[in-house]
C-alpha positions in Angstrom: 18.2 10.3 65.7 15.7 10.2 68.4 16.7 8.3 71.5 14.3 7.7 74.4 14.6 5.8 77.8 11.7 3.2 77.8 10.9 -0.4 76.9 8.7 -2.6 74.9 7.4 -6.3 75.3 6.3 -8.5 72.6 4.1 -11.5 72.6 4.9 -14.9 70.7 3.3 -13.5 67.6 5.7 -10.4 67.5 3.0 -8.0 68.5 3.4 -5.2 70.8 2.1 -6.5 74.3 1.5 -4.5 77.3 3.7 -5.7 80.3 4.2 -4.9 84.0 7.4 -4.2 85.3 8.4 -4.2 89.2 10.4 -1.4 90.3 12.2 -2.8 93.5 13.5 0.7 94.3 10.2 2.5 94.4 8.1 -0.6 95.0 5.7 0.3 92.3 4.4 -1.4 89.0 4.6 0.3 85.6 2.8 -0.8 82.6 4.9 -0.5 79.6 3.4 -0.4 76.1 5.4 -0.4 72.8 4.7 2.7 70.8 5.1 3.2 67.2 7.8 5.7 65.9 6.7 8.5 63.5 5.9 7.5 59.8 8.9 6.6 57.7 11.1 5.9 60.9 12.1 2.5 62.1 12.3 1.8 65.8 15.0 -0.2 67.6 14.5 -1.8 71.0 17.3 -3.1 72.9 18.1 -4.7 76.2 20.6 -6.7 77.9 21.3 -9.0 80.6 24.2 -9.7 82.9 24.5 -12.6 85.6 27.5 -13.9 87.2 30.0 -14.4 84.5 27.6 -14.3 81.6 26.2 -11.3 79.6 23.9 -11.3 76.6 22.3 -8.5 74.7 19.6 -8.3 71.9 17.6 -5.9 69.8 14.5 -5.8 67.3 14.0 -3.4 64.5 10.3 -2.7 63.7 8.8 -0.2 61.1 6.3 2.4 62.1 3.4 0.0 61.5 5.1 -2.4 64.0 6.2 -5.0 61.4 9.3 -6.9 62.6 12.3 -6.1 60.1 15.2 -7.7 62.1 16.1 -9.1 65.3 19.3 -10.4 67.1 20.4 -11.9 70.4 24.0 -12.3 71.0 26.2 -13.7 74.0 28.8 -11.4 75.1 30.6 -13.4 77.5 32.2 -12.0 80.8 31.8 -8.1 80.8 30.1 -5.3 82.8 26.7 -4.3 82.1 27.4 -0.7 80.6 29.8 -2.5 78.1 27.2 -4.9 77.0 24.6 -2.4 76.8 26.7 0.1 74.8 27.8 -2.9 72.4 24.0 -3.9 71.8 23.2 -0.3 71.0 26.1 0.0 68.6 25.3 -3.3 66.9 21.7 -2.3 66.5 22.4 1.1 65.0 25.0 -0.4 62.7 22.4 -3.1 61.6 19.8 -0.6 60.8 22.3 1.6 58.8 23.5 -1.6 57.0 20.0 -2.2 55.8 19.7 1.3 54.7 17.5 2.8 57.5 18.4 6.5 58.4 15.4 7.6 60.2 16.0 5.6 63.6 14.3 5.9 67.0 15.9 3.9 69.7 14.4 2.6 73.0 15.9 0.8 75.8 16.1 0.5 79.7 19.8 1.7 79.7 19.3 5.5 80.6 22.9 5.9 81.3 24.1 4.7 77.9 21.1 6.7 76.2 22.1 9.9 78.3 25.7 9.4 77.2 24.9 9.2 73.6 22.5 12.2 73.9 25.5 14.2 75.5 23.5 14.7 78.8 26.3 13.0 80.7 29.8 11.8 79.9 30.4 8.2 81.0 33.4 7.4 79.2 35.0 7.7 75.7 35.4 3.9 75.7 31.7 3.8 75.6 31.3 6.3 72.7 33.8 4.1 70.8 32.0 1.0 71.3 28.6 2.6 70.2 
């Protein structure tokens, strides 16, 4: 499975749409464009939100043509960002596998969770169990 640290934005019609993201740390803008996975792969894009006592996560699964196959958004309650990110990634992978997809590319903002899954770092065995 390929895992990459980047993001995508979709317009109201479900098509890939370039977006500009402001990076407050470096005070730079970055244009992000959804890119197709290789032929015969599906691509999962996931993201999460935590504010005060609320957390939510969501993901979309698209085929290599950009066709929307499945999407989910879920409120996770009161938790920390790493847990909701790991939960969303785990849910997205389980949903893809339940639908019979085996060639999966994953894309998201959570570099820590992605690096943990890829074995580049070791955050916690709890996160791996969630995923």
